[in-house]
C-alpha positions in Angstrom: 0.1 0.5 -0.1 1.2 3.7 -0.9 2.4 5.5 2.0 0.7 8.1 1.2 -2.5 6.6 0.8 -2.1 5.1 4.7 -0.9 8.4 6.3 -4.2 9.6 4.4 -6.3 6.7 6.0 -4.8 7.1 9.4 -4.6 11.0 9.2 -8.7 10.8 8.6 -9.2 8.2 11.3 -7.4 10.3 13.9 -9.6 13.4 12.6 -13.0 11.4 13.3 -12.5 11.2 16.6 -11.1 14.3 17.3 -14.4 15.2 16.0 -16.4 12.4 17.6 -14.8 13.6 20.9 -15.5 17.3 20.4 -18.9 16.5 19.6 -19.5 15.1 22.8 -20.6 17.3 26.0 -19.2 17.7 29.0 -20.2 16.1 32.2 -21.9 18.2 34.5 -20.2 20.0 37.3 -22.4 21.7 39.6 -20.5 20.3 43.0 -16.8 21.1 44.3 -15.3 17.8 44.2 -17.6 15.6 41.8 -18.4 15.6 38.6 -21.2 14.0 36.0 -24.1 12.0 36.7 -24.9 8.8 35.5 -28.3 9.7 35.9 -28.8 12.7 34.2 -25.5 12.7 31.6 -24.7 11.2 28.7 -23.1 7.8 29.4 -19.7 8.6 27.2 -19.9 12.5 28.4 -16.6 13.7 28.7 -14.9 14.5 32.2 -12.5 16.9 33.6 -9.9 14.8 32.2 -10.5 15.7 28.7 -11.7 11.9 28.1 -14.7 10.2 27.3 -16.3 8.1 30.8 -15.1 4.8 30.6 -18.7 3.1 30.1 -17.6 -0.2 28.0 -14.6 -1.0 30.1 -16.6 -1.0 33.3 -19.7 -2.9 30.9 -16.6 -5.2 30.6 -15.1 -5.1 34.1 -17.8 -5.1 36.2 -20.1 -8.1 34.1 -17.2 -10.4 34.0 -18.0 -13.4 36.0 -14.3 -13.7 37.5 -14.8 -10.2 38.8 -17.3 -11.0 42.4 -14.3 -14.1 42.7 -11.9 -11.2 42.6 -13.1 -8.7 45.1 -15.4 -10.4 47.5 -15.5 -13.0 50.1 -18.0 -15.9 48.9 -20.4 -15.4 51.4 -21.0 -11.7 49.7 -20.7 -13.9 46.2 -24.2 -15.6 46.2 -26.2 -12.7 47.3 -24.5 -10.9 44.6 -25.8 -13.5 42.0 -29.1 -14.0 43.5 -30.0 -10.8 44.2 -31.5 -7.8 41.6 -31.1 -4.4 42.1 -33.7 -1.8 42.9 -34.6 0.8 40.0 -32.5 3.5 40.5 -35.6 5.8 40.1 -36.9 4.4 43.5 -33.5 4.5 45.2 -33.3 8.2 44.4 -36.7 8.9 45.8 -36.5 6.5 49.1 -33.0 8.8 49.6 -34.6 11.8 49.3 -37.8 11.4 51.6 -35.7 9.4 54.1 -33.5 12.7 54.1 -36.0 14.9 54.4 -37.6 13.1 57.1 -34.7 12.5 59.2 -33.9 16.6 58.8 -37.3 17.0 59.6 -37.2 15.3 63.0 -34.4 16.8 64.1 -35.5 20.4 63.1 -38.9 19.8 64.8 -36.8 18.2 68.0 -34.6 21.8 68.3 -37.9 24.0 67.3 -40.0 22.3 69.8 -37.3 22.8 72.7 -36.3 26.3 71.9 -39.6 27.4 71.8 -40.5 25.9 75.3 -37.3 27.8 76.9 -38.5 31.3 74.5 -41.7 31.1 74.9 -42.0 34.5 74.8 -39.5 36.0 73.1 -39.4 36.2 68.4 -39.6 33.6 66.0 -36.5 32.4 64.1 -36.4 31.0 61.0 -36.0 27.2 60.6 -32.5 27.5 59.5 -30.7 30.4 59.0 -28.9 29.6 55.8 -30.9 28.4 52.8 -30.0 25.2 51.0 -31.0 23.2 48.6 -30.2 18.9 48.2 -31.0 16.3 45.9 -29.2 13.1 44.5 -26.1 12.4 42.2 -24.8 9.6 41.1 -21.3 11.0 40.4 -18.9 9.5 37.1 -15.5 11.5 38.8 -14.4 12.9 41.9 -11.0 13.4 43.7 -9.9 11.2 46.5 -9.4 11.7 49.8 -6.7 9.5 50.5 -4.6 10.9 47.9 -5.6 14.3 46.5 -6.2 12.6 43.0 -9.1 12.8 40.3 -10.6 8.9 40.3 -13.3 7.6 38.1 -16.6 6.9 40.1 -18.0 3.6 38.9 -21.7 3.6 37.5 -22.9 0.8 35.4 -26.3 1.9 35.0 -29.1 0.5 36.4 -27.2 -2.8 38.3 -23.8 -0.6 39.6 -25.1 2.6 39.8 -23.6 4.9 43.7 -26.0 7.4 44.8 -25.5 9.8 47.4 -27.5 12.8 48.7 -25.8 16.1 48.8 -26.7 19.5 50.3 -25.4 22.6 49.3 -25.7 26.6 50.0 -28.2 28.5 48.1 -27.2 31.5 50.4 -23.6 33.3 51.3 -25.0 35.6 54.0 -27.0 34.5 57.6 -30.6 36.2 58.1 -30.6 36.3 61.6 -26.7 36.3 63.1 -24.7 38.3 61.2 -22.4 35.8 59.3 -21.4 34.2 56.5 -22.7 30.6 55.4 -20.2 28.4 54.7 -20.6 24.9 52.6 -20.0 21.8 54.9 -18.5 18.1 52.8 -18.8 14.8 54.1 -16.7 11.5 52.5 -18.8 8.6 51.0 -16.7 5.6 50.3 -17.0 4.7 46.4 -15.8 2.5 44.0 -13.4 4.4 42.2 -10.8 3.5 38.8 -8.0 3.1 39.7 -8.8 0.6 42.7 -8.9 2.6 45.7 -6.4 1.7 49.2 -9.0 1.9 51.9 -11.3 -1.5 51.4 -10.2 -5.2 49.8 -13.0 -4.4 46.8 -11.1 -0.8 45.6 -13.2 1.8 47.3 -11.7 4.9 48.0 -13.1 8.2 49.7 -14.6 11.4 48.2 -16.3 14.4 49.7 -19.4 15.0 49.0 -21.3 18.7 49.7 -23.3 18.3 53.4 -25.0 20.9 54.2 -24.8 24.4 54.9 -23.4 26.2 58.6 -23.4 29.8 59.9 -20.1 31.0 60.8 -20.4 34.3 63.0 -19.0 37.0 60.9 -16.8 38.5 64.0 -15.8 35.1 66.1 -12.6 34.9 67.6 -12.9 31.2 67.6 -12.3 29.0 64.8 -14.4 25.6 64.6 -13.1 22.2 65.4 -10.8 20.9 63.6 -11.5 16.9 62.5 -7.8 16.2 62.8 -8.8 16.8 66.8 -10.9 13.4 66.9 -8.5 11.4 66.0 -6.5 9.5 69.4 -3.3 11.1 70.2 -0.1 8.7 70.1 
């Protein structure tokens, strides 16, 4: 084959791949440490690394019959093979309902307790900082153990890792003069490359968990999570 013809074929092949990649949409990015949502985004959307989400690799890896043998103990393997997964939309609805119920119970308890102590005082709003919460099945994240980007395994609908997030929608507090500060909690995800936390290759990634009011002129610092660690 003529070398010029071969070069043209390779060139047009690479150009076609580049155009196809450019035509794909980027994964959504509405959270600080997470990217993409397997419930709403295109399965091969472009991640923060500039590459399409590796859906084919994940499909091959996590449908391989040898995968549970390599990662799960035998007593969990039978459960994995025999049980069917819940519909992701049902899981989403259940997560949101239970999250709302748990927060309303805590809020009602605090409100009732405050009302008993301050019957003659003006009522304060239920929350000092306005928030919004929802669920997401993130496709990319930042490892809390290494600080490096990781691909979160999402295989619709069999292996969908959903979480509830809650983000600040206000920057200032209403009653106490202060600043609304976003809070985060670590979630454990199955990731690629395999994480160091569990034998199944999981790793921790931070997820938005709420919004707190920090007094603007406070002289004290918030407690550090490091203080919870035992001293040696």
